[in-house]
N, C-alpha and C positions, 0 to 999 in steps of 0.2 A: 146346856146353854141357857142363859138368862137374858130376857129381853125387857128393857125398861125405857121410859121416855126421858130424853135429855131436857135440861132446863135452859141451856143457853140459846140465844136468839140472834139472827142476822137479819136486819131490816133496814131499809132506808137508802136514799141516794142523796148525798150532800157533798159539797166541795171541800177542799183543804181550807183551814187546818184540820187535822184529825180531831183534836179536842181543844178545849180552851187553853190548856197548859202544855200540849204536846203537838208536834207537827212532823210531817214527812215531806221531804223535798228531793227533787232530782239532784244527783251529785255528778254523774258522768255517764258517758256511753262508751262502748268499745266492742271489740270482737275477739273471741277466744277460739283459736284454731285447735280445738282439743283432739279431733279425730282425723286421721290421715289414711286415705285409701287411694291406691294407684297414684301416689304423689300429689294428691289433691287434699288440701285441708278444708274441713267443714265442721260444723257443729250440729249434732243430731240429739241434743240433750232433751231428756224427758224427766230427769230426776237429779236431785243434788242434796248433799248433807255435809255437815262439818263436825269433826270430832278430833280433839287434841291436836289442833293445828293443821289437820289434813282435810282436804276437800275431796269428797267422793262424788263422782259424776256417773250417772246412768244413762245409757242409750237404749231405746226400745228395740233396736236391731234391724231397722230398715224394712224393706219389703218382706212380708211374711215373717218378720222378726227372726231372720236367719242369722244375724250377727249381734246378739245382745251383749252388752259390755258394761262393766263397772270399771272406772278408772280413778286414779288417785293423783292429786297434785297439791300444791300449796297456793296461797293467795299471791305470793310473789311470782309464781310460775304459771299463773292462770292463763296467760297469753300463749303458752307453749303447749305442744302436744303432750298429753298426760299418759302416765304409765298404766298399763292394764293390770287390774287386780285379778290374780288367779284364784278361781273358786272351783270347788268340786261339784257344787250344786249347779245344775242347769236351770236357769230361770229366764223365760222368754217374755217379750213385750213388757219390758221394765217401764213403769210409768210414774213411780213415786218413791221418795226416800226421805228418811229423817233419822235423827239421833235420839236414842232413849237410853239414859244411863251410860254405860260404857259399850253400847252396841249400836250398829247401824242397821236400821230396818229398811227393807226394800219390798215393794209390792209390784206384782205383775198387774196387767189390766183386768184379769179374771174374766175376760170377755168371750172366750171360746166356749161354745155349748157342747162340743163333741167330748165325750167322756175320755177319749184317748189323748187329749191335749193337756195333760197334767202340768207340763212345763209352763203353761200360760195361766195357771191357777194358784201361783205360789205367793205367799207372804213369808219372807225370810228375815233372819237376823243373824249377824255375825260379830265376833270380836276380832280385834287386831292385836298381834303380838308386838314385841319391841322392835322387830325388824320391819314392821309394816305389812306383814303377811296375814292372811286369814288364819285365825287360830282355831275357831270352831264355828259351825253353822247349825242353825236349827230352822225348821220350816213347817208350814202347815198348808194344805190345799184349802184355800179360803173361799172359793166360789160358793160352794154349798152352804158354808157358814153364813155368808152375807145374805144369800137368797133366803135361807131359813129365817134370818132376822127380819128381812123385809116382809116376808109372809106373816110372821107373828105380829108385826107392827101395823101393816096395812090390811091384812086379811087375805084370804084365798079368793080373790075376786078376778074380774076380767082383766084388770090392769096387771095384776101379778102373773096371771097365766100368759099374757102377751110377753111381758118382759123376761120371764124366766126361760123362755125357749128361743129368744131372739139374740142375734149377735149384737155386740156393742154399737156398731154403726147403724143398726136398724132399730135402736131403742132398747136393747137388752143391757145387762149389767156391764159397766165399763168404769173401772176405778182409775183415776188419774191424779189424785192428790193423796198425800200421806204426811201426817204431822204428829208430833207429841201432843198430848192433851194438857190443857191448863188445869183440868179437874183432878187428874190422877197420874202419878208418876209411873204407873204400870200400864198406862193406856195409850193406844194410838188411835188417831182419827183418820178414817178413809173418806176422801171426798169423791163423790160419784159424778162423773161426766154424764152418765146415763144409768138408769132411767131418771126422768123427772117425775114428781108426784102430781098427777092430774088424771082424772078419769078418762080424759080424751087424749092422753099421751100415747104415742105409738107411731109407727111408720104408716104414712098414707097408702103405701103399697098393700098393707093388710086390710085397710078400710079407709075410704076417702075422707071420712069425718075426723080421722086421727091426725095429730100434729106432733112433730118432734121438737117444737120450740114453744110448748105450752106446759106450764107447771113449775113447781118449786124444786130446787136442787136438794140433794139428800146427803147428809153426813151420817156415817156409822162409826161410833166409838166402840173400840174393842179393848176390854180389860183382860190382861193375862191371856193373850191370843194363842199361846202354845200349850196352855193347860188343858186338862180334860174337860173343864167346864168354864169356858170363857164367857164373860158377860158382855152383852151387846146393848148399845143405846142408839136409837134411830131418831133423827130429827130432820125436819124439812126446813129449808131456808129460801127466802125470796131473792133470786138473782135475776129477775126480769126475764124469765124464760131461758136462762142459760144454766149449764151445769158447771161443775168445778173442774178446772184444769190444773190447779196447783194450790197448795195451802201450806202455811208455815206459822207456827206459834213463835212469837218473839217475846221472851220473858221480860226484857227491859221495858217493853211497851205494854206488857200485860195484855196482849191482844194478838190477833191473827192478821196476816196479810193473805189475801185470797185472789187467785186468778180465776175468772169465770170465762166460759166460752160456749159456743153453740154445740149442741149434740151432733149436728151435721158437720161435715168437713167444710168449714168456712174460716176465713181469717178475721173473725169478729170476737174481740176479747175485751174484758174490763178488769180493772185492778181495784180491790176493795181493802178496807181495814175494819176490823171488828174488835171492840173492847168488851169482853164479857161482863165485867163488873158493873159498868154503867148501862150496858145493853145498847150502846151507841155503835152505829156503823157509818162509814163514810166511803163514797166513791172517790178513789184517788186519781184515776185516769180521766182524761178529757180529750176532746178532739184536738188533733195535731200536736199532742205531746210526744215525748220520746217513746213511751210505752206503746202508743198507737202505731208506731213505725216498726215495732218488732214483728217478725214473721213467726207465728205460732208460739207465743210464750207459754211455757209449760212448767217452769220450775222457779222456786224461790229459795235463795240461799242466804241464811242469816249468819253473820260473822260475830260470834260471842265476844264479849269484852271490847267491843267497838260500838259505834252507833251507825253501822252500815249494814244494809242487806242488798242483795242482787236479785233481779228478775232476769232469767236467762231464757232464750228461745232457741228453736231449731234454726238451722241455716242449711237445709238440704232440700233437694227437690226443685222442680221448676218454679214453684210458687215463691221461693225465697231467693231467686237468682239475683235480684237487684237490692238485696238487703244492705243497708249502709252500716249496720252494727247488729250484734246479736245479744247484747246485754245492756241493761240500764242499772246503775247503782244508785242507791238512795241513802240520804242522811236522815236520821230521826233524832228527836230530842223531846 
């Protein structure tokens, strides 16, 4: 495993337009009843990806990740319950998905510290055959890979010793974003909800001086993740004390759309855009916009060959009971 430092940068808080010659604007809102349990439609999305006209939607699996799912649908059928994709691989706590080449990549949260919870530690990729079924799957248990990368980058210090043995909700490793990289066609980027990088980051339950909303968010880029010697790149980014809840590279914009959110379980989120060539970033969301009315937005779905992307949220649990809609679509130019 090779560790090196990344050169791209996420900084700044500015309003629309995104750049002098490009802009992103709200297009529409709506609700997608993708999942049906006991005759009740809801949306529990945590991941999405698009490949060859098909949309792949991942659900983390609810309480204790008992019912993880990947479903497939099309843009025209987005408002209808989607078909379950049958997989041989068991992958729990699905939190991110993206398309790389002719494969769909999916990551678990990697947040479980117990060595017996391998299903929660998976980064997978699969092909789809002409019938729309899974043709082949490959996977790696990625938790230790990421932790080793963090240790090599930040050092074997008190911060690392805290986060390496903690659960995601108490400041340990928790991956919630996955995207293709603009740097390398063989690389994926994981966006970490937790930990944040700061010497005082951690659960106050461990030490009163620690905080879970202090520090910079972390991106880990992995080149050739299923090889014997994957290359890792670690970079910190300033998201005002929040971690990454979703991230997607949009080639037509030559930049990333990023959802940030608190490490702790709160309904506090922001939407960002980053253009790596110029180094500019912009805050897309603002008070009382449609994004701010989503309940736990966790996924960004880009539609290739159009000028549209979607931000999708959960619509499950008591916190989301009064949700008016569970997605916002955006136009960009």
